[in-house]
VEXGU-178272 format. One record per residue: x, z, y of N, C-alpha, C, O in turn; residue in one letter. Coordinates in steps of 0.001 Angstrom, whole numbers, padded with zeros to 6 digits, always signed. Layout:
% VEXGU-178272
XZYXZYXZYXZYa ...
This chain:
% VEXGU-178272
+136183+145888+061366+136936+144678+061710+135987+143550+062109+136219+142849+063094m +134897+143382+061319+133927+142334+061622+133296+142554+062984+133095+141611+063749t +132979+143833+063284+132375+144156+064570+133318+143790+065727+132889+143265+066755h +134623+144084+065530+135617+143786+066559+135720+142276+066773+135818+141814+067910r +135698+141506+065682+135772+140045+065806+134540+139487+066522+134636+138540+067303r +133396+140085+066245+132170+139639+066910+132260+139850+068413+131886+138983+069202t +132771+141036+068800+132941+141311+070231+133911+140331+070875+133687+139860+071990k +135008+140025+070151+135998+139082+070673+135383+137689+070830+135625+137007+071826l +134588+137270+069843+133949+135953+069903+132985+135877+071081+132938+134878+071798s +132209+136958+071272+131277+136982+072397+132026+136911+073720+131605+136212+074641i +133146+137642+073813+133946+137636+075041+134483+136239+075321+134477+135788+076467a +134950+135550+074276+135482+134190+074457+134386+133242+074932+134605+132428+075829i +133187+133355+074313+132065+132500+074707+131689+132744+076163+131426+131801+076910v +131664+134022+076565+131321+134351+077951+132344+133771+078928+131979+133245+079979l +133621+133870+078574+134672+133317+079439+134512+131808+079573+134609+131259+080670v +134267+131140+078442+134082+129678+078465+132876+129310+079329+132938+128369+080120v +131774+130059+079176+130578+129769+079974+130835+129972+081462+130377+129184+082289l +131572+131037+081803+131910+131284+083201+132781+130176+083763+132590+129747+084901l +133738+129710+082969+134595+128615+083412+133793+127341+083627+134010+126619+084600l +132862+127066+082711+132025+125887+082852+131131+125986+084090+130959+125009+084820l +130565+127171+084320+129719+127366+085498+130528+127185+086776+130071+126585+087748a +131757+127730+086741+132625+127561+087910+132974+126112+088148+133011+125657+089291g +133232+125375+087064+133570+123951+087206+132395+123168+087765+132569+122304+088623a +131177+123476+087269+129981+122789+087771+129771+123103+089249+129431+122217+090033i +129973+124367+089631+129811+124751+091039+130808+124016+091922+130451+123522+092991y +132062+123945+091475+133084+123258+092253+132757+121782+092410+132949+121210+093483l +132260+121160+091337+131913+119745+091407+130790+119511+092406+130786+118505+093115r +129817+120456+092466+128722+120296+093418+129206+120451+094852+128681+119807+095761k +130214+121311+095060+130734+121525+096399+131725+120437+096803+132040+120304+097985q +132214+119666+095856+133243+118667+096132+132635+117433+096775+131453+117151+096577a +133426+116693+097542+132945+115421+098101+132620+114444+096983+133171+114564+095890p +131734+113476+097229+131444+112455+096214+132716+111684+095852+133610+111508+096680p +132776+111235+094609+133974+110536+094148+134269+109313+095002+135431+109041+095306e +133242+108574+095393+133465+107372+096196+134210+107701+097488+135081+106942+097914a +133871+108829+098112+134550+109231+099338+135960+109736+099055+136867+109523+099859a +136153+110409+097906+137479+110923+097571+138481+109804+097303+139688+110010+097429r +137993+108632+096937+138894+107515+096635+139406+106824+097895+140366+106057+097827l +138785+107082+099036+139180+106395+100268+140572+106836+100722+140970+107977+100489l +141317+105926+101375+142657+106274+101870+142583+107078+103164+141495+107341+103675p +143731+107463+103686+143791+108140+104980+143156+107248+106045+143355+106034+106045e +142388+107861+106954+141666+107061+107939+141304+107908+109144+141537+109116+109169s +140719+107242+110159+140267+107932+111365+138813+108379+111251+138363+109236+112010d +138087+107804+110311+136693+108172+110131+136214+107788+108742+136790+106912+108096g +135150+108453+108285+134564+108173+106971+133052+108154+107121+132475+109012+107788i +132413+107169+106495+130956+107092+106439+130563+106925+104978+131152+106116+104261v +129566+107691+104534+129147+107669+103124+127634+107561+103030+126910+108193+103800y +127156+106753+102077+125727+106606+101812+125461+106813+100327+126124+106209+099483f +124494+107664+100007+123949+107765+098658+122609+107046+098693+121624+107583+099198n +122575+105834+098158+121402+104988+098300+120296+105313+097307+119170+104844+097466l +120597+106107+096285+119572+106406+095278+118347+107096+095899+117234+106598+095736r +118516+108228+096608+117335+108878+097189+116694+108052+098297+115476+108095+098471p +117510+107290+099061+116945+106443+100102+116115+105321+099486+115071+104947+100021l +116583+104787+098359+115829+103740+097667+114524+104310+097113+113480+103662+097185r +114584+105512+096567+113383+106142+096023+112364+106447+097120+111157+106367+096889a +112850+106797+098313+111950+107183+099397+111335+105982+100102+110190+106048+100548a +112084+104880+100209+111623+103745+101010+111284+102510+100188+110600+101609+100674t +111767+102459+098921+111545+101295+098056+112039+100011+098724+111423+098954+098590h +113166+100118+099448+113653+098940+100166+114111+097823+099229+114227+096669+099642f +114373+098171+097961+114797+097150+097007+113639+096274+096535+113864+095241+095905d +112405+096674+096831+111246+095929+096362+110673+094990+097412+109636+094365+097191q +111343+094887+098550+110855+094042+099631+111808+092867+099838+113018+093051+099971h +111250+091669+099863+112074+090477+100061+112627+090449+101480+111907+090711+102444a +113907+090131+101595+114541+090019+102905+115265+088683+102981+115610+088082+101964v +115482+088241+104195+116169+086967+104402+117670+087157+104217+118251+088085+104780e +118303+086286+103433+119735+086367+103169+120473+085245+103877+119967+084130+104000h +121676+085554+104341+122533+084505+104886+122980+083590+103754+122950+083998+102593s +123392+082366+104062+123880+081458+103007+125040+082051+102217+125107+081878+101000p +125965+082757+102899+127115+083345+102208+126665+084425+101222+127146+084488+100091e +125746+085265+101666+125279+086341+100800+124476+085783+099633+124594+086269+098508y +123653+084758+099897+122869+084161+098813+123779+083515+097777+123504+083587+096580q +124865+082881+098229+125825+082298+097288+126466+083391+096442+126682+083208+095244h +126772+084534+097069+127336+085669+096348+126363+086161+095278+126772+086436+094150f +125086+086272+095620+124075+086721+094654+123981+085746+093488+123945+086155+092327i +123940+084447+093807+123802+083431+092756+125001+083445+091799+124850+083245+090594d +126197+083685+092359+127416+083618+091540+127640+084876+090720+128190+084800+089621a +127227+086035+091229+127564+087301+090571+126370+088008+089941+126544+088867+089078t +125167+087654+090365+123986+088377+089903+123802+089712+090584+122891+090464+090239g +124665+090022+091557+124618+091327+092235+123801+091203+093518+124048+090324+094343i +122836+092085+093672+122058+092173+094896+122164+093609+095388+121665+094529+094739q +122804+093799+096520+123135+095149+096962+121901+096015+097139+121939+097207+096833f +120789+095435+097635+119576+096232+097817+119136+096879+096501+118609+097992+096491e +119356+096179+095409+118902+096653+094100+119991+097369+093309+119709+098351+092622r +121225+096894+093395+122275+097315+092466+123272+098322+093027+124000+098949+092258d +123323+098492+094340+124300+099405+094924+123740+100823+094963+122647+101043+095485l +124482+101788+094415+124049+103187+094391+124749+104035+095454+124128+104907+096061d +126026+103783+095676+126784+104543+096669+127729+103597+097413+128199+102604+096858e +127993+103922+098662+128963+103162+099442+129710+104131+100350+129098+104960+101024a +131022+104023+100363+131852+104869+101220+132787+103972+102022+133389+103050+101471a +132910+104236+103308+133699+103409+104202+134739+104270+104927+134414+105334+105453f +135970+103809+104951+137006+104427+105768+137250+103539+106976+137393+102324+106843a +137297+104143+108150+137498+103407+109391+138935+103604+109859+139391+104734+110034l +139637+102506+110057+141032+102547+110487+141135+101972+111900+140847+100794+112112h +141538+102782+112849+141681+102312+114221+142904+101402+114321+143991+101767+113872r +142729+100223+114908+143805+099255+115039+144518+099409+116388+143881+099645+117415m +145832+099272+116367+146610+099393+117599+146291+098252+118559+146296+098441+119775a +146015+097075+118016+145699+095902+118835+144238+095542+118625+143881+094928+117620d +143396+095926+119573+141968+095666+119439+141632+094183+119511+140525+093783+119154a +142580+093362+119970+142343+091916+120071+142882+091161+118863+142852+089930+118840k +143373+091883+117861+143891+091253+116652+142768+090788+115746+141598+090922+116103g +143097+090240+114576+142086+089706+113654+141047+090733+113221+139900+090371+112961p +141423+092003+113140+140494+093042+112710+139651+093595+113841+138668+094296+113599n +140029+093285+115089+139348+093924+116194+139793+095364+116343+140930+095698+116011g +138918+096218+116836+139285+097616+117076+139405+098411+115783+140120+099412+115731a +138699+097964+114728+138680+098727+113484+138893+097829+112271+138427+096691+112233l +139600+098357+111292+139646+097764+109953+138935+098727+109016+138714+099889+109357a +138578+098239+107832+137772+099042+106922+138340+099027+105512+138854+098012+105040f +138237+100170+104852+138445+100264+103412+137149+100803+102824+136517+101687+103402s +136755+100265+101670+135423+100546+101160+135452+100794+099657+136270+100228+098931e +134551+101645+099212+134344+101876+097779+132860+101712+097501+132027+102357+098137v +132531+100847+096550+131148+100602+096174+130930+101046+094724+131720+100718+093838f +129855+101789+094498+129494+102253+093161+128111+101707+092835+127177+101868+093621v +127976+101065+091685+126675+100509+091341+126675+099831+089992+127493+100137+089125g +125754+098912+089827+125584+098193+088562+126111+096768+088757+125471+095946+089413h +127270+096487+088189+127932+095207+088389+128162+094509+087051+128434+095153+086038f +128049+093193+087066+128484+092384+085934+129955+092060+086194+130281+091157+086965d +130832+092814+085539+132257+092702+085824+132812+091312+085609+133645+090854+086391g +132367+090627+084561+132905+089294+084270+132505+088305+085362+133340+087546+085854r +131215+088314+085742+130760+087391+086778+131440+087672+088116+131848+086750+088822k +131557+088971+088459+132174+089318+089737+133656+088932+089742+134159+088437+090750l +134354+089153+088632+135766+088777+088544+135935+087263+088669+136851+086793+089344a +135053+086501+088018+135129+085036+088116+134888+084580+089552+135560+083673+090041d +133937+085206+090217+133646+084846+091606+134835+085154+092513+135230+084325+093333y +135402+086349+092360+136529+086741+093191+137728+085823+092950+138416+085431+093893l +137975+085485+091687+139095+084588+091373+138881+083214+091983+139842+082546+092366a +137624+082784+092076+137342+081444+092598+137560+081335+094098+137803+080238+094602s +137480+082443+094824+137644+082387+096278+138958+083017+096745+139282+082955+097931i +139721+083625+095821+140977+084285+096194+142074+083251+096426+142170+082257+095706a +142894+083499+097433+144060+082649+097678+145188+083014+096735+146015+082170+096391a +145223+084279+096313+146257+084732+095374+145779+086016+094716+144780+086606+095129s +146501+086439+093691+146206+087683+092992+147473+088508+092860+148578+087970+092789e +147297+089825+092829+148425+090746+092683+148088+091742+091587+146939+092166+091459e +149075+092113+090804+148889+093155+089802+149535+094430+090309+150706+094443+090689s +148741+095522+090309+149269+096805+090773+148705+097915+089889+147489+098073+089785y +149577+098672+089264+149203+099826+088436+148125+099469+087422+147202+100248+087188a +148246+098286+086820+147303+097881+085794+146010+097293+086321+145110+097006+085532g +145883+097104+087619+144681+096543+088223+145011+095212+088890+146101+095040+089435h +144076+094280+088848+144222+093010+089556+143633+093138+090945+142493+093575+091106t +144404+092759+091944+143935+092753+093332+143726+091302+093746+144651+090493+093674i +142526+090977+094175+142199+089626+094622+142391+089557+096137+141765+090317+096876y +143248+088656+096600+143536+088490+098022+142725+087315+098556+142998+086159+098233n +141729+087625+099372+140753+086627+099809+140864+086421+101322+140709+087376+102082i +141130+085186+101770+141199+084934+103213+139816+085007+103843+138847+084495+103281p +139720+085635+104997+138430+085757+105680+138646+085955+107168+139096+087017+107599s +138328+084937+107955+138338+085015+109418+139661+085542+109961+139675+086444+110798e +140763+084985+109491+142072+085330+110027+142698+086578+109436+143771+086991+109876g +142060+087185+108459+142643+088356+107817+142486+088221+106306+141839+087292+105821r +143079+089150+105573+142998+089128+104118+142141+090285+103636+142386+091443+103976t +141123+089953+102832+140291+090970+102189+140819+091169+100777+140923+090212+100009v +141153+092409+100432+141694+092727+099105+140640+093482+098299+140067+094464+098770r +140393+093007+097073+139344+093579+096228+139937+093924+094867+140694+093138+094297v +139591+095101+094348+140080+095519+093024+138999+096314+092309+138279+097093+092932a +138887+096115+090995+138018+096945+090167+138748+098247+089862+139878+098234+089374f +138090+099380+090154+138647+100673+089772+138059+101147+088448+138690+101912+087719l +136868+100697+088148+136189+101028+086899+135075+100023+086711+134882+099139+087546g +134340+100153+085617+133292+099163+085347+132190+099202+086400+131477+098214+086577y +132034+100331+087106+130984+100451+088102+131517+100781+089492+130742+101163+090369d +132822+100642+089709+133433+100990+090995+134330+099849+091468+135190+099374+090727i +134118+099418+092706+134926+098356+093298+135516+098877+094601+134817+099503+095399v +136796+098621+094815+137475+099004+096055+137769+097750+096860+138126+096714+096300a +137619+097844+098172+137812+096710+099069+138548+097199+100309+138328+098326+100753v +139415+096371+100871+140065+096721+102134+140442+095443+102877+140915+094479+102276s +140228+095450+104183+140662+094305+104997+141743+094713+105992+141932+094054+107015n +142451+095799+105692+143538+096244+106561+144713+095262+106494+144832+094516+105521t +145577+095250+107503+146670+094280+107528+147662+094418+106375+148280+093426+105988p +147833+095622+105813+148809+095820+104742+148105+096187+103439+146901+096442+103414s +148890+096208+102349+148346+096557+101031+148291+098064+100809+147805+098515+099771t +148776+098840+101757+148894+100284+101566+147566+100923+101184+147519+101785+100306e +146475+100499+101847+145184+101158+101642+144583+100832+100272+144061+101726+099606q +144645+099575+099841+144094+099238+098522+144925+099883+097422+144383+100305+096400i +146254+099964+097625+147109+100648+096646+146754+102131+096579+146727+102723+095500h +146482+102726+097746+146139+104141+097796+144856+104425+097019+144773+105428+096311s +143861+103557+097144+142603+103775+096433+142792+103666+094924+142180+104413+094160m +143639+102736+094499+143942+102616+093071+144658+103876+092584+144351+104396+091512i +145611+104361+093375+146332+105575+092995+145401+106786+092950+145504+107615+092046d +144491+106889+093923+143579+108036+093969+142634+108040+092773+142196+109101+092326r +142321+106856+092256+141399+106783+091124+141953+107509+089909+141185+107993+089077h +143271+107594+089792+143888+108302+088668+143602+109799+088728+143532+110461+087692r +143438+110334+089932+143220+111782+090096+141791+112086+090521+141515+113169+091037t +140872+111133+090307+139497+111302+090785+138799+112479+090138+137847+113016+090704a +139253+112895+088953+138601+114023+088271+138831+115338+089005+138078+116293+088809a +139863+115402+089849+140113+116634+090611+139067+116726+091712+139010+115835+092559l +138233+117773+091738+137072+117792+092615+137391+117832+094098+136560+117418+094906p +138568+118317+094484+138869+118430+095904+140018+117526+096320+140698+117792+097311f +140237+116449+095557+141209+115455+095981+140576+114609+097080+139362+114650+097280s +141388+113855+097780+140863+113011+098853+141755+113046+100061+142805+113689+100048g +141345+112358+101110+142155+112250+102324+142178+113574+103080+141389+114480+102813s +143105+113659+104031+143220+114886+104830+141977+115102+105685+141561+116245+105878s +141374+114031+106203+140151+114164+106997+139021+114727+106144+138275+115595+106597l +138892+114244+104926+137849+114732+104025+138078+116198+103691+137138+116993+103692l +139313+116554+103409+139632+117939+103071+139330+118882+104228+138897+120014+104016s +139557+118416+105442+139399+119270+106614+137944+119426+107039+137540+120497+107493k +137147+118351+106892+135827+118357+107519+134633+118324+106570+133515+118626+106990r +134838+117966+105301+133681+117786+104435+132879+119073+104263+131663+119015+104080y +133522+120214+104317+132813+121489+104153+131758+121693+105232+130862+122521+105064s +131845+120945+106352+130880+121080+107439+129703+120110+107301+128773+120143+108107q +129744+119253+106285+128631+118351+106019+127548+119127+105281+127867+119830+104322v +126275+119033+105684+125197+119748+104980+125173+119407+103494+125423+118264+103109p +124875+120393+102669+124986+120271+101220+124142+119141+100657+124601+118428+099764l +122914+118953+101152+121987+117976+100582+121966+116654+101345+120998+115901+101235l +123001+116360+102107+123027+115127+102894+123088+113908+101991+123892+113859+101060a +122236+112918+102265+122242+111666+101504+123092+110608+102202+123455+109595+101603v +123400+110848+103451+124308+109972+104197+125007+110823+105244+124391+111713+105830a +126271+110562+105484+127016+111341+106466+128225+110570+106973+128681+109610+106353w +128726+111013+108110+129933+110423+108681+130740+111490+109376+130177+112404+109979g +132062+111386+109299+132951+112335+109971+134096+111564+110603+134513+110527+110087i +134603+112068+111718+135761+111433+112339+135742+111582+113848+134820+112166+114417g +136763+111051+114484+136862+111068+115939+136297+109788+116516+136411+108721+115913q +135679+109897+117699+135027+108756+118318+136039+107709+118766+135734+106517+118820i +137241+108165+119084+138289+107206+119432+138376+106946+120921+137393+107084+121648g +139554+106571+121363+139828+106335+122765+139008+105207+123379+138552+105361+124512q +138790+104058+122686+138089+102951+123343+136706+103317+123857+136363+102979+124990p +135898+104008+123037+134548+104375+123449+134564+105549+124411+133692+105670+125271l +135562+106415+124263+135606+107623+125087+135995+107313+126529+135571+108022+127442a +136788+106276+126754+137228+105947+128103+136016+105672+128992+135271+104720+128758n +135826+106495+129997+134721+106297+130917+133399+106811+130371+132405+106859+131096g +133377+107197+129094+132141+107679+128503+131209+106553+128123+131218+105497+128756g +130402+106761+127096+129384+105781+126723+128224+105906+127704+128093+106909+128405a +127385+104872+127744+126241+104895+128647+124959+104676+127866+124873+103774+127032r +123969+105503+128139+122645+105385+127548+121648+105327+128685+121583+106243+129505v +120855+104236+128744+119890+104037+129835+120561+104133+131199+119974+104626+132163m +121792+103658+131265+122518+103658+132523+123173+104967+132878+123875+105053+133886g +122959+105996+132070+123532+107311+132352+124797+107507+131530+124839+107156+130350l +125811+108060+132144+127094+108263+131488+127016+109443+130537+126526+110515+130889r +127507+109226+129329+127577+110300+128334+129047+110601+128083+129726+109803+127435l +129561+111724+128572+130979+112021+128394+131334+112243+126930+130709+113050+126241p +132342+111517+126468+132781+111645+125083+134294+111861+125071+135043+110896+125217l +134756+113078+124906+136191+113338+124879+136859+112543+123756+136331+112502+122644p +138006+111911+124018+138657+111096+122994+139107+111889+121777+139260+111328+120692p +139322+113197+121948+139779+114004+120818+138664+114864+120226+138932+115825+119505d +137402+114513+120536+136278+115219+119929+136036+114678+118526+136234+113491+118266a +135611+115551+117631+135271+115160+116260+133758+115176+116107+133079+116082+116590t +133240+114152+115422+131800+114057+115206+131483+114178+113719+132177+113618+112870f +130415+114924+113424+129915+115053+112051+128426+114741+112094+127640+115500+112660i +128048+113623+111495+126648+113194+111482+126139+113209+110053+126899+112953+109119a +124852+113509+109875+124303+113563+108518+122812+113290+108526+122108+113584+109492s +122347+112713+107408+120925+112583+107109+120656+113410+105859+121289+113204+104824l +119720+114341+105954+119399+115222+104835+117949+115017+104433+117052+115030+105276t +117728+114830+103145+116375+114600+102631+115825+115874+102010+116280+116295+100947w +114844+116491+102671+114131+117648+102113+112653+117411+102399+112054+118086+103237i +112072+116441+101691+110703+116041+101973+110629+115116+103181+109848+114165+103196g +111445+115397+104192+111594+114547+105365+113074+114295+105587+113928+115015+105070k +113362+113266+106361+114754+112960+106685+115125+113684+107974+114539+113435+109028i +116089+114571+107883+116567+115310+109047+117916+114746+109497+118857+114648+108709h +117988+114383+110761+119230+113879+111364+119922+115006+112112+119291+115757+112855l +121229+115113+111904+122023+116107+112629+123329+115463+113071+124068+114928+112245r +123615+115510+114355+124861+114975+114897+125553+116089+115669+125009+116627+116634v +126741+116421+115235+127492+117524+115846+128769+116984+116480+129560+116296+115834e +128952+117309+117756+130208+117003+118435+131035+118283+118514+130599+119275+119099e +132220+118258+117928+133153+119377+118066+134136+118994+119161+135088+118248+118929i +133893+119510+120345+134671+119131+121519+135936+119979+121628+136014+121056+121035a +136923+119501+122379+138163+120274+122521+137983+121569+123314+138763+122507+123150p +136956+121626+124176+136723+122824+124983+135231+123107+125076+134401+122235+124817t +134903+124341+125449+133502+124695+125673+132917+123857+126803+131758+123445+126736d +133719+123600+127848+133238+122836+128990+132883+121407+128627+131900+120862+129129g +133684+120791+127749+133402+119419+127317+132091+119368+126541+131300+118442+126721a +131854+120358+125679+130598+120411+124923+129415+120641+125864+128333+120096+125644a +129616+121442+126907+128555+121688+127888+128206+120410+128636+127032+120154+128906a +129211+119601+128976+128968+118326+129668+128137+117394+128798+127197+116762+129280d +128482+117309+127511+127729+116451+126595+126291+116924+126472+125361+116120+126519t +126109+118237+126315+124763+118795+126167+123914+118524+127403+122749+118143+127288t +124490+118717+128576+123753+118484+129821+123348+117021+129961+122223+116716+130357e +124275+116115+129632+123967+114687+129728+122868+114290+128750+121958+113542+129108s +122948+114791+127511+121919+114472+126518+120559+115023+126926+119543+114355+126737l +120525+116223+127477+119266+116811+127928+118627+115941+129011+117414+115731+129012d +119447+115440+129926+118934+114581+131005+118344+113295+130440+117272+112857+130857t +119053+112698+129492+118578+111459+128872+117283+111703+128104+116360+110892+128161i +117218+112831+127381+116029+113139+126592+114791+113328+127469+113697+112897+127103l +114961+113963+128610+113833+114151+129526+113276+112795+129941+112060+112609+129979v +114152+111853+130251+113709+110528+130674+113019+109780+129537+111953+109192+129725l +113641+109806+128345+113080+109067+127213+111735+109654+126803+110789+108908+126549v +111635+110984+126734+110363+111605+126337+109280+111329+127374+108112+111160+127024k +109660+111284+128637+108688+110971+129680+108162+109551+129519+106962+109309+129648s +109062+108612+129236+108655+107219+129044+107755+107072+127818+106803+106292+127842m +108049+107819+126742+107310+107671+125492+105940+108329+125526+105024+107880+124837a +105785+109388+126318+104572+110205+126231+103623+110061+127412+102473+110490+127324n +104071+109471+128511+103170+109254+129637+102516+107889+129486+103056+107014+128809t +101382+107705+130096+100679+106433+129996+101414+105327+130734+102345+105588+131497g +100991+104096+130504+101592+102979+131209+102321+102031+130286+102357+102222+129070g +102906+101001+130886+103585+099957+130110+104763+100507+129325+105039+100046+128217a +105462+101488+129886+106636+102041+129195+106235+102693+127882+106916+102519+126871s +105141+103440+127883+104703+104139+126677+104256+103170+125596+104363+103474+124408a +103752+101993+125999+103273+101013+125023+104405+100461+124164+104160+099932+123080e +105639+100580+124640+106782+100072+123883+107138+100989+122710+107952+100612+121867a +106549+102176+122641+106855+103148+121583+105658+103287+120653+104556+103607+121101f +105869+103047+119348+104785+103276+118402+104753+104755+118027+105571+105542+118504d +103790+105131+117158+103586+106547+116836+104807+107153+116154+105187+108285+116455a +105432+106397+115224+106604+106932+114523+107777+107123+115477+108501+108115+115389d +107961+106180+116380+109069+106286+117330+108857+107465+118267+109801+108195+118571t +107623+107655+118726+107336+108817+119579+107566+110115+118823+108090+111082+119378r +107170+110133+117550+107388+111336+116743+108873+111650+116632+109278+112806+116754s +109690+110615+116400+111138+110815+116342+111673+111354+117659+112428+112326+117671l +111294+110735+118759+111796+111140+120073+111401+112583+120388+112212+113364+120887i +110145+112927+120090+109679+114280+120400+110332+115347+119520+110338+116526+119875n +110879+114937+118376+111516+115909+117482+112966+116198+117875+113570+117144+117368s +113517+115395+118766+114934+115554+119118+115144+116818+119940+114399+117097+120880i +116154+117564+119576+116561+118726+120380+118079+118785+120435+118767+118289+119542s +118587+119394+121486+120033+119500+121686+120381+120954+121972+119749+121600+122807v +121377+121456+121282+121840+122823+121491+123360+122834+121621+124048+121909+121188e +123858+123894+122224+125322+124058+122310+125711+125424+121769+125096+126441+122088r +126747+125416+120941+127325+126654+120416+128813+126612+120732+129607+126014+120006h +129168+127264+121834+130562+127262+122308+131062+125827+122485+130588+125135+123387r +131997+125354+121661+132555+124009+121859+131861+122963+120992+132408+121885+120758n +130656+123280+120514+129922+122343+119674+128595+121973+120338+127802+122841+120705e +128372+120666+120484+127084+120151+120943+126379+119555+119729+126941+118704+119039a +125144+120002+119466+124441+119612+118236+123097+118980+118577+122259+119593+119238v +122904+117753+118120+121629+117065+118270+120949+117020+116908+121574+116651+115914l +119662+117396+116855+118900+117338+115606+117599+116578+115857+117073+116556+116970t +117097+115957+114790+115837+115217+114877+115278+115036+113478+115995+115162+112485a +113990+114741+113414+113328+114413+112152+112896+112958+112199+112181+112545+113113t +113329+112185+111216+113011+110762+111180+111765+110558+110329+111790+110876+109140i +110665+110037+110897+109455+109794+110111+109731+108812+108966+110515+107875+109117p +109085+109037+107835+109302+108173+106675+108962+106721+106990+109655+105808+106541t +107905+106505+107754+107522+105141+108098+108597+104410+108878+108835+103222+108661g +109250+105129+109796+110315+104517+110592+111516+104194+109713+112146+103148+109869l +111827+105096+108793+112940+104859+107877+112641+103668+106966+113520+102848+106701l +111410+103578+106493+111034+102454+105633+111178+101132+106365+111668+100158+105794q +110756+101085+107624+110880+099845+108395+112344+099480+108603+112714+098307+108543r +113165+100481+108846+114586+100213+109063+115253+099677+107801+116073+098761+107869a +114903+100247+106649+115522+099831+105400+114961+098502+104905+115658+097755+104218m +113706+098199+105246+113071+097000+104726+113148+095808+105665+112737+094706+105302n +113670+096017+106868+113747+094913+107817+114791+093904+107359+115727+094270+106650s +114647+092618+107758+115635+091609+107368+117028+092029+107784+117240+092460+108917p +117955+091910+106893+119321+092292+107212+120281+091339+106525+119904+090593+105621h +121507+091377+106962+122516+090437+106496+123724+091229+106041+124377+091882+106855d +124031+091184+104752+125126+091965+104194+126426+091191+104120+127365+091635+103459l +126508+090036+104786+127753+089284+104707+128883+090011+105420+130053+089684+105221k +128542+091002+106254+129590+091764+106935+130357+092652+105973+131470+093073+106287s +129781+092953+104788+130528+093712+103798+131745+092911+103381+131656+091707+103137l +132889+093588+103299+134130+092876+103000+134103+092173+101656+134829+091202+101447s +133261+092662+100731+133228+092056+099415+132465+090718+099434+132470+089981+098447v +131808+090415+100570+131150+089124+100740+131862+088404+101876+131309+088300+102971v +133075+087903+101647+133878+087369+102729+133394+086022+103220+132744+085271+102493p +133725+085731+104468+133475+084409+105031+134769+083616+105006+135855+084191+105073n +134663+082338+104912+135839+081516+105034+136732+081537+103833+137935+081318+103968g +136182+081800+102625+136982+081771+101417+137379+080368+101069+137204+079450+101870g +137924+080185+099860+138393+078877+099426+137268+077876+099462+137469+076709+099128k 
């Protein structure tokens, strides 16, 4: 009897361990929680700033702040370069590109180290009104003809949206209740996240949209055909070096071939300018030339794929250069 119980106990332990291993595997394959909290949208962009901060030390370099951002820092003690760990953005295409939001509105989730009391006091001081929804306070802040809505989802998570309606901020609050489910999230995330490289520290997915696709974008005066219904998946992956990958999933093989041909033509011109002698080459430093020379373009049926390696020095300069974070919805302009 004792022997039988021992076998049963071992079997139970093995089952529990297998379940735990499966749960850990699923969590690793699941989208980041910040991205899962975003509402339905036309595009998603996500940044994991922890590895980027470790690689570039951008938080240790003084940068010039706008008056609005400096006031935000003084009032809340929050400095995004130092305190922000993750940021996820949902892009909402607006029907009226000439409206207060322009062509796009945004919903955002920020994860980091926040002083909740100071941030709440700051938000209350600039909010025109407050709303209670599902146990959360939503701060309605006027900013440049639109309303920015901000809500705490947890002690380290803040949701923001500047969309015309409350639907998106309500959706993020509702999604937070089911955040423990590893594959919850928007339909775009469910459909496309599996195509994002596993170790990506930053990525974006979505359609380029009709406004940019009309007539194609232009690079160095050359037309780059961009089908309005093409889906783009971009990623930065850190494996000792930063690898950039941009994939266009075109509606047809022919559309992907057009994009590939146009990019190849542009690359020939840019590489020629960077690597031949003369005034044109002097405009490119060693890191920029290294980036340009690493770029390659391939086509796989209806997919056009651009890859490149970003030198660490170039990434450090980009992260450490003076920047202005007042464009983040949580740092609104024109408050009370």
